[in-house]
N, C-alpha and C positions, 0 to 999 in steps of 0.2 A: 577587518576585525580578526583578532587572533582566535584560532580554533580552540586553543587550550582553555579559553574562557568558558567553554561548554563541556568541560570534562568533569567527571565525578566517579567515585568508586562504587562499584556495584558487586556485592557478593554473588558468587555463582549460584547459590541456592535460591536466589530471588528470581531466576529465569524459569518461567512456567513451561513445562513440557506437555501439559494437557490443559484444555480449557476447563472452566468451572462447569458444573452440572447441577441444575439446568444453567443454560447460558447466562440468563439474567440474574443469577445468584452471585455473579462476580462482584467484588468490592468496587466502589467508586469514590475517589477522592474529589470533593467539590472545592474548587479554588475560586473564591469570590472576594476580591480585594485582598485584605490581609488575613481573611478568615479561611481556615482549612476545616472541612467537615468530612467525617468518615461515614459514607453511606453505601448502599448497594445499588446495582443498576436497575433493579426492579422499582426503586424509588423515583425513577426519572419523571414519571408523569406528575408527581407532586412537587417537583422542583422547577417545572416550567409553568407557563401561563396559558390560558385559552387564547388562541390566536397566534401563538408561536408556531413556527414551521421547522420541522426536521428535514435535512437534506441528506439523502443516502446515495452512495455510489453503488450502482447495480451491476458492476462488472462481475463476470464469472471467471474463476480461476481455471485455466486449462492445464493439462498434464505436460508442463513445458520443459521438464528435465529429461534429456535424451542421452542414453549411453550408446557410444558408437566405436567403430574401429577405423583407424587410418592405416591404409596399406601402402607401403613403399617397397616395391620389389618383393622380397621374401620376408620383409620386416613388417610386423603389425604393432600398433600402439593404440591403447585405449584412450578415448577422448570423451569427455562429458561436455554437453552443450546445454546451457540454460537459455531458452528463447526469451527475448525481452521486448521486442517491438517488431510488429509486422510492417513491412515496407512495400509489399506487393503480393499478388496472388500466389507467387511461388517462392517468396523470399522473406527471411526473418533476420533481424539483427540478433546476435546471441553472444553470450560470454562462454568462451571455451576454456577447458581446464584439462591438461596443461596446454596453454595456447602456443607455447614455443615449439611443440611437436608438429605443428601444422603450418604449411606454407600456402600462399595464394595459389589457386589453381588445383589444389589437391582435393581428392574425394574422401568423404566420410560416409560410412555405411552405418546407419543407426538401427537400434533394436537388438543389439548384441548383449543381452543381460540374462540369458537363459531361456528366452522365449522368442519365437519368430514373430516378426511384426507384419503389418498390412502387406498382402501380396508377396510376402517373403523378403521385402527390402524397403528401406526408406533411405535413399541416398541423396546427398547434397554436395555441391561444389563450393569451396571457400572462394568467394569472389573478391572480398576485401578483408583487410585486417586493420584494426585501429588500436587505440591505447587501452591498457588495463585488461587485456584478454578479449576485447570485443572483436567480432568478425561478422561479415555479411554472408549468410548461407543462402544459396540458390538451390532449391529442391527440385527433384525430377518430377514430383507431383505438383499440382496447382489447385487452388480454390478448395471446394468442399472435399475433394479426394485427398488433398494434403491434410485438411483438418481431421479426416477420419484416420489417416495414417499416424498423425501425431497422437491422437487419442488412443490408438492401439499400442504404440511403442513407448509413449511417454509416462512419466511418473509425476505425482504431485510435488511441486517445487517447494518443499518445506524450507523455512529460513535456515541458514547455516547454523545458527545457535541452537536449533532444535535437531536438525539432521545430524549434527556432529555428536549428539548425545544418545540418539536412539534412531532405529530405522523407521521409515514410513510404514504405516499399516492401514488396514481397512478403515479404522475409525477416522483417519485423517481425510478420507474422501468426503466426509460430511462435516467434520469438525472445522476444516480449513475452507469453508464455503459459507457465505451468509445465506440466511433462509430466503432472501429476496433476490439472489443473484439471477441474472437472466441474459446478460450480453457477454458472450464468450470473448476472451482476449487477454485477461490479466494473467500474470505469472507470479503474482503475490496477492494475498487477500487484503481487502480494505478492512483491517482488523478491528477497528472500533465497531463495525457492523456485526461482528461475530457474536456480540452480546445480546442481540435482539431475538425475541421469540414471538410466537403468535399471541401469547398471553400479554406480553408487554405492549404489543401493537394494539390490542383491545383496550388496555388501560389508557394508552395515549389517545386513542379515538374518543373514548368516553370523557377525557379531560379537555376535548376541543382543540387538540394539537394536530396540525396538518402534517402530512409527509409528502415529499417530492423527491424525484430521482434524477440524477445526472449519471454520466458514464465516464470514468477515467480508467483505462486499462493500465493497471499498475505494473511497472517493469521491475526486473531484477536489480536495476540500479539502486532501488530503495535500500538494499542491504549493503551496498558498497560503503566502506569506511571513507571518511574525509581524510585523505593523505596529505593535503596541503596544510601549511602552517597558517595561512591567512585565507579567509573566506573568499577574497577577491580572486584567488587562484584556483578555486574549485569549480569544476564543470559538471552541471547536472545533466543526466541523461533524459532525453525527451520522452514523453508518454502521450499517447493519443487520447483525446477526450471530446465529449460533446455535451452541450447544454441546449436543450430544445427551446424553441420560442415559447412553447406553452409553459415550461418550467420557469423560464426567465420572467414571463409576465406574472405568473403566480407569486413568485418571490418579491417582485417589485411591489405587488399589491399588498403583501404582508408588511413590508417596510412602510408603505404609505399610510397604513392604518395603525401603525405603532406596534405591530407585532415584531418578534425577534426571530432572526434566522439562526438556527442551531445546526452547525455543520457536524455531521457524524463522520469523523475521520479527517485526517490531514489531506487525504486525496480529494475529498469533496471540496475542502477549503481551497486547495491550490487550483482546482478547476474553476470554482466560482470567481476567484480573484483573477484568473486568466480571462474570464468572460466579462468582467465588470468594467464599466466606463469609469472615468476619473470622478464622476459625480456619485458613484456608488450604484448607479442603475445597471441592471443586468441586461444582456442582449443574447439572442441566439448565437451560438459559437460552436465551432468544431475545428479540430486541428491538433497539431503537436504542441505541447507546452513543456518548457524547461524552466519554469518560474522557480526562483530560489529566494526564499523569504528568510531574512535575518533581522535581528533587532534594528529598529529605525524605520522599518517598512510601515506604510500607512494602509491599514485594511479598509476595504470598501464594502464588504458584504457581511460576513457572519458576526453575530454578537456573542455567540457562545460556541465553544468547540468541545465536542466529546471525542476523546482520543485515548489510546493506551499509553503506557510508559515506554519511553524510547531509549535507544542506545546512547551512551556517552559520545560526545564529539560528532554526533550525527546531524544531518540536515534537518531531521524532524525535531530534535531537541532544540535546534536553533529556531525553528518555526514556532514552537510553543513558547519559547522565550520572547520572541517578537510579539506574540499574541497577549501574553500575560505578564511579561517582565522577567528578565534573566534572574535577578536575585530572588524574586518570588518563586520562580520555578525551581531554582536550586533548593530553596527551603521546602517546597512541596515534595520534591524528590527525596530529600533527607527524611522528611516525615514518612513518606511511603516506604522507604528502605527500613527505617527503624520500626515501623508498624507492621512489617511482614507482608506488604503488598507484593503481588506477583507481576513480573515485568514481561514486556515484549508481546509477540503476536497472540499467544494463548493466555496472556496475563490479564490483570485487572484494568479498570478504566479510570479516567479522570474527566471531570466536567469543569472546563475553564471558562471564566467570564472575561471578556476582552477588557484590556486596560489601555486606553488610547494614550496614556502618558508613558507607556513602557519604552 
């Protein structure tokens, strides 16, 4: 499928640099069939039915952006690493910038951005190099000690379309984290969940709407552009996730009694689909998933998807097009752009109803 089918023009001033305040005051475009409705996130409890179930990704963003130095003789070069997937107690896959300055076997010393880091050093060896600036870093520290060192030396990994316009600050430490985050490991926030507040949860509870949690540690690959001209030539980066047996059983029970599964975010949806059987039944599941959903895909789990507005030509815009129809989503995005909706991680939301004819 041609990637340019998922292109659209987005004015720069539609990119949100800060979230709405309060979080649930963000606008929300409801897309149900051919109908587009302008609402706000705090309306969510009235748009769902008793017995429906929300599924949240409870991953927690870690300070995964590290500034370092590569030394070669008397020569030093600055290197930035964005961790994106842990593969062992002492090793992470990361995107290096600029990757060409680093060779396999070389050492990088992190924490060199004006402050000393944990125990004075956080050093790693470049064990492998892959495509697109990806590398495997093997750190001198391991396990919880490495976690502490990364927390001391790292920075919140704001998306490039925000970080390129303003520096990270103290507000981002809370703004770029869901209120229910609990499992450390993501290097990008599950942004649909950023809209939820304790007040919204209370309204959902009062309306008889369940909530359940899964974990998918979102990787930095979510921000990578699709450079291929055809979707068949694009490679997704794997992300680690888990659906517990308890959550799988609860969601199967929701479907059995006629309730609807509402996926909060594309990360929750991708994980549910990875765990689903061909019949649509969920099972306990854990592991790495690189599922790539494009139009023509048959969904097995969620009936409704709550998600933010995504990048042109991105895998996420392809996913929402598969969920609700490509032409319908292009029309919805035109409506959002013309109506002043705010886009991307700190932007507004959409509530999409599944179209099995998409």
